[in-house]
C-alpha positions in Angstrom: 0.0 0.1 -0.2 2.7 2.3 0.7 4.5 1.9 -2.7 1.2 2.3 -4.4 0.8 6.0 -2.9 4.3 6.8 -3.2 3.9 6.0 -6.9 0.6 8.0 -6.9 2.7 10.9 -5.1 5.7 10.4 -7.8 2.8 10.7 -11.1 2.6 14.4 -9.9 3.4 16.3 -12.6 1.1 13.6 -14.6 -2.2 14.9 -12.6 -1.0 18.5 -12.9 -0.8 18.1 -16.4 -4.6 16.6 -16.7 -6.3 18.9 -13.9 -5.2 21.4 -16.2 -6.6 20.0 -19.7 -9.7 19.1 -17.3 -10.1 22.2 -15.8 -10.3 24.0 -19.6 -12.6 21.6 -21.2 -14.9 22.0 -18.5 -14.5 24.7 -16.2 -17.4 24.3 -13.7 -15.9 21.5 -12.7 -13.4 23.1 -10.2 -14.4 26.2 -10.2 -16.4 25.5 -6.7 -13.1 24.9 -5.6 -12.3 29.0 -5.0 -13.3 29.4 -1.9 -11.0 26.5 -0.5 -8.1 27.4 -1.9 -6.2 29.3 1.0 -7.2 26.6 3.4 -6.0 24.2 0.8 -2.5 25.8 0.8 -2.3 25.6 4.5 -3.0 22.0 4.1 -0.1 22.0 2.0 2.1 23.6 4.0 0.9 21.5 7.3 2.0 18.8 5.5 5.3 20.4 4.7 5.7 21.3 8.5 5.4 17.6 9.8 8.0 16.2 8.2 10.4 18.9 9.5 12.0 18.4 12.9 14.4 21.0 15.5 17.8 18.9 13.6 16.8 19.8 10.1 17.3 23.9 11.3 20.5 22.3 13.1 21.6 21.1 9.9 20.9 24.4 8.1 23.6 25.3 10.8 26.2 23.1 9.1 26.0 24.2 5.6 25.2 28.0 5.6 27.3 28.9 2.7 25.4 26.7 0.4 21.8 27.5 1.7 22.7 30.9 1.5 23.3 30.4 -2.1 20.5 28.8 -3.0 18.5 31.5 -1.5 20.0 34.1 -3.5 19.8 33.0 -6.0 16.1 32.1 -5.4 14.9 35.5 -4.3 17.3 37.3 -6.9 17.3 35.4 -10.4 13.3 34.5 -10.2 12.2 37.8 -9.4 14.3 39.8 -11.7 13.4 37.4 -14.7 9.9 37.9 -13.3 10.3 41.6 -14.1 12.1 41.8 -16.9 9.5 39.4 -18.7 6.7 41.2 -18.0 8.0 44.4 -19.2 9.8 42.3 -22.5 6.4 41.2 -23.1 4.4 44.2 -22.1 2.1 42.2 -20.5 -1.3 43.6 -20.0 -1.2 44.8 -16.2 -3.1 41.9 -14.0 -1.0 39.3 -15.7 2.0 41.3 -15.3 1.7 41.5 -11.5 0.5 37.3 -11.5 4.0 36.5 -13.5 5.7 38.9 -11.1 3.9 37.5 -8.3 4.7 33.7 -8.4 8.5 35.0 -9.9 8.9 36.1 -5.8 7.4 32.7 -4.6 9.5 30.5 -2.7 10.6 27.1 -4.1 8.1 24.7 -4.4 7.3 21.2 -2.2 7.5 19.7 -5.5 10.9 20.5 -6.6 11.9 17.7 -3.5 10.1 15.2 -5.8 11.8 16.3 -8.8 15.8 16.6 -6.7 14.7 12.9 -5.6 14.4 11.8 -9.2 17.1 13.4 -10.6 19.6 12.1 -8.2 20.7 15.8 -7.2 21.6 16.3 -3.4 17.6 15.3 -1.9 18.3 16.9 1.8 19.8 20.2 1.0 16.7 20.4 -1.1 14.5 19.9 1.5 16.8 22.6 3.5 16.6 25.2 0.6 12.7 24.7 0.2 12.3 24.8 3.8 14.8 27.9 4.5 13.1 29.9 1.0 9.4 29.1 2.5 10.2 31.0 5.9 12.0 33.7 4.3 8.9 34.0 1.6 6.9 35.3 4.4 8.8 38.8 4.0 10.1 38.3 0.7 7.3 37.2 -1.4 5.1 40.4 -0.6 7.9 42.8 -0.2 9.7 42.0 -3.6 6.6 41.9 -5.1 5.2 45.3 -3.9 8.4 47.1 -5.1 8.4 44.8 -8.4 5.3 45.4 -9.7 4.8 49.2 -8.1 4.6 50.2 -11.4 2.0 48.3 -12.7 -0.6 48.3 -9.7 -0.7 49.4 -5.6 0.6 46.2 -4.3 -1.1 45.8 -1.0 2.4 44.2 0.9 1.1 44.3 4.2 -2.1 42.4 3.8 -0.2 40.2 1.6 2.0 39.4 4.8 -0.7 38.9 7.3 -1.8 36.0 4.5 1.9 34.5 4.3 1.5 34.3 8.2 -2.0 32.3 7.9 -1.5 29.9 5.1 2.5 29.8 5.5 3.9 30.4 8.7 1.1 29.2 11.3 1.0 25.7 9.7 4.2 25.2 9.1 4.5 25.6 12.7 1.8 23.7 13.8 3.4 20.4 11.5 7.1 21.6 13.0 4.8 21.4 16.7 3.0 18.1 16.6 6.3 16.5 14.6 8.5 17.2 18.0 5.4 15.6 20.6 3.6 13.3 18.6 6.0 11.8 16.5 3.8 8.3 16.1 1.2 9.4 14.8 3.0 11.7 12.5 4.8 9.1 11.3 1.2 7.4 10.2 -0.1 10.6 8.6 3.2 10.8 6.7 2.0 8.0 4.5 -0.4 10.1 2.8 0.2 13.8 3.7 2.2 13.8 0.4 -0.5 12.6 -1.9 -2.8 15.0 0.3 -0.9 17.9 -0.5 -0.5 16.9 -4.4 -4.6 16.4 -5.0 -4.4 19.9 -2.9 -2.5 21.6 -5.5 -4.1 19.8 -8.3 -7.4 21.4 -7.2 -5.5 24.9 -6.7 -4.5 25.2 -10.2 -7.5 23.3 -11.9 -9.6 25.9 -10.0 -7.3 28.8 -11.5 -7.8 27.3 -15.1 -10.8 27.2 -14.8 -11.8 30.4 -12.9 -9.5 32.4 -15.8 -10.0 30.5 -18.9 -11.1 33.3 -20.4 -8.3 35.9 -19.8 -5.8 33.2 -20.4 -7.4 32.9 -24.4 -7.4 36.4 -24.7 -3.6 37.0 -23.5 -2.6 34.2 -25.9 1.0 33.3 -26.7 3.1 36.3 -24.4 1.4 34.9 -21.7 2.8 30.9 -22.2 5.9 32.0 -23.5 7.0 34.2 -20.4 5.9 32.1 -18.4 7.8 29.2 -20.1 10.8 31.4 -20.4 10.7 32.1 -16.3 10.7 28.6 -15.5 13.4 27.7 -18.8 15.7 31.1 -17.2 15.1 30.1 -13.6 16.5 26.2 -14.3 19.0 27.4 -16.2 20.9 30.3 -14.0 20.1 28.1 -11.1 22.4 25.4 -12.9 24.9 28.1 -14.3 26.0 29.7 -10.5 26.7 27.1 -9.1 29.0 25.9 -12.0 30.8 28.5 -11.6 31.0 28.8 -8.3 32.6 25.2 -9.0 29.9 23.1 -7.0 29.8 19.7 -7.7 27.1 18.1 -9.8 24.6 17.2 -7.8 24.7 20.7 -5.8 24.1 22.1 -9.6 21.3 20.1 -10.3 19.9 20.9 -7.1 20.3 24.5 -7.0 18.4 24.6 -10.8 15.5 22.7 -9.4 15.4 25.0 -6.3 15.6 28.0 -8.3 13.2 27.4 -11.2 10.4 25.0 -9.2 7.9 28.1 -7.5 5.3 27.2 -5.4 2.8 28.5 -7.8 0.0 27.5 -5.0 1.0 30.3 -2.8 1.2 32.6 -5.8 -2.2 31.8 -6.7 -4.0 32.1 -3.4 -2.3 35.7 -2.9 -3.3 36.6 -6.2 -6.8 35.1 -5.2 -7.1 37.4 -2.2 -5.1 40.4 -2.6 -5.2 41.3 -6.5 -7.2 40.9 -9.9 -8.9 37.5 -10.6 -6.5 37.5 -13.8 -3.3 38.1 -11.5 -3.9 34.2 -10.4 -3.6 33.0 -14.0 0.3 33.1 -14.6 0.3 31.7 -11.3 -1.6 28.3 -12.3 -0.1 28.2 -15.5 3.5 28.5 -13.9 2.5 25.0 -12.2 2.1 23.7 -14.9 5.2 24.5 -16.4 7.8 24.0 -13.9 6.2 20.3 -13.3 6.9 19.2 -16.9 9.8 20.6 -17.5 11.4 19.8 -14.0 10.0 16.0 -14.7 11.9 16.0 -18.2 15.0 17.6 -16.7 14.7 14.8 -14.2 14.5 11.9 -16.5 17.3 13.3 -18.4 19.4 13.9 -15.4 18.4 10.5 -14.2 20.1 9.2 -17.1 23.6 10.7 -17.0 25.3 9.0 -13.5 28.2 11.2 -12.8 31.2 10.7 -10.5 31.4 12.1 -7.2 28.2 11.6 -6.2 27.9 11.9 -2.5 25.0 9.5 -1.4 23.1 12.8 -0.1 25.6 13.9 1.9 25.9 18.0 2.4 28.2 19.6 -1.0 31.1 21.4 -0.5 33.1 23.3 -3.1 35.2 21.1 -5.2 
């Protein structure tokens, strides 16, 4: 049964694509989920929280340079790419803000699955996702406000409050449960990843269904700009690690962490605080980064490399 649940979870990219197609063909099948986007994201963050322990935070202190490079890349490369692409493609106001918003989001939890499949450094991927998620409580509203202010007045304060509610509180709750009820959490961890996958698929499908008309009208510029955002993230993340002479497993990890965003967070924030169409780039982002990440993982998995460290923390070579 456990292996079956893991298989269903590992097929996450497939469920995202199928959900997006279904929502596009029959939007009403998912529109009902709109009021539950925020709570669903809270469930996802709770699921991430119960996988964490206080030891994870001490592990960060063992590799501060590696984590620091990952976070710096995450919150500079992607936001600047998002802002640049929104300007270059002259996206309509709401879509431009949505693209910038998703580019300012932290790494997505799906990145950990892709890191595992790509034979990257899974422990480091988990640590980077955890750290970027906590930093996003402040950086996602702040960076979005700074970079999108030319398009509209972004309510950074309200977005900050929302990220505390749907990110920080569930994460801390999950961490606390894992600390004091480890046996119960261990059982919950069997199904928590699949529950998170279902929640993400519902969020993305709902956003696509709600914004089908706007997405259709936007056409190629929207799709190409979101595609380039993630292609650029994967490519530049890998390049930064290569320039800094980190080993192959770290290069793959950084590429994945930079290239894959928490589109669910972007969708939830856009739905609550921005015009409805701003959530469209976030939904398209989720589909793109899952497909691109899966293709990249398949390519890397077929290319073994010397110096695999078996999941140990990388150092410079």
